[in-house]
C-alpha positions, 0 to 999 in steps of 0.5 A: 500500500502507498505510504506504508512505513513512511512519514510524509510532510503534508496537511492531514486531510489532504493526505488521508484523501490519498489513502484507500477506504478501510485500510487503517487498523488503529489511529493513535494520535493527539491533535493540537487542541485549543490552539495551546501550541503554535503549529505553523499556523495550522488550525484544526478542522476537527469535523472533517478530519474525523469524517476522513478517519472514519472512511479510512478506518477498517471495519472493527478498527479503532481510533485512540484520540488523546485530548484535553481542554484549555482554561480560558478566563477560568472557563474550561472549553470542553473541546474534548466533549465536543470532539467525542460527539463528533466521532459519534456523529461520524458513525464511530462507536465511543467504545471507551472513555479512558484517562491518561493520568500524569504522575508528575504534572507541574501545572498548578491552579490557585483556586482549583485542584491540580489538573493531572489528566487528559482523555483517551477517547477510544472510538471504534468502527463497529465492535473492535476486531482486536482486544489484547487486554493488558494485565497487572498483578493482583494484590491477593492471589491463591484460594480463599473462602469468598462470599457467594450468592448472598440473598435477602436473608443477609447470610454470607454463604462462602465457597472456596474460590481461586483469586488469580495472580493477575487481572485486566487493567482498568481504564485509568492509565498512569505515566510519568512525563518528561525526560526519562518518563515520556521517553529517554530520547532527548531528540523528541523534546524538540516537539512541544507536546509529546505523549509517553512512548509507553502510552502509545505502546500500550494502546498499540498492543491492546488494539492491534496484532503483528503487521497491522497498520497504525496511523498518526495524522499528527505525527509530531516527534514520531512516537506512534511510528516508533512504538509501532515499529518496536512492536512489529506493526506497520505505520503510516504518518503525516505532519504539517511541519517539515521540521517535525517530520525529520525528527520523527524519521530520525527517531524511527530510523534509530529504532530496533523492533522488539524481538519478543512481545510481552502481554500480547495474544498472538 
């Protein structure tokens, strides 16, 4: 397919128009929301971007859209919610609303609690065709007498059941940010707003399998493409900035695919 394993300097809507219908298994991206950064004067045409994403997304494919809200004169914009509704209006299912929690956020407000999260909207074209649930250790495991079939009489009936050694993670994912947290690659920080490599990797492992195609229409410093390559997926990406495209290409070129994948169902 055209542009497979390439990152192209182009505006995302015109670039997506060159891609065939139903070709992308996962879009993993974070748009430049609320004009919080200067991206060479680029203005986000969110509605048309989402319609093009729906066209190119494969049946059962997923879009992970990482976004937050600006605060203007003490008022949250709620841009994130407006965009979530755009996904539904375009035909996507809002499969999940996840939280990306930042462990070490520096942004403090004098008259409100510190904001430490962004939304990760998981939109799917129909029911997701792939879900490889990530696991985490349980605090207790082994066999215990557990309450079972408690009825209106209030009597605790207990049976011997096994507590598993691990469980599926919940939908609030916590990551350290900054150098050593988001990435150890100093070159990535030439871009003003990166998300953690592990965040991208966790979604890629969750919603795709080996050799599936992962897309990012706002490639930035190349985190999505880098982690797709690490996890033995194919990638396609674009960005309006020639400077960022060169940073992304360099990061991907320096990346070696992972020999063995963990937490993945082959």
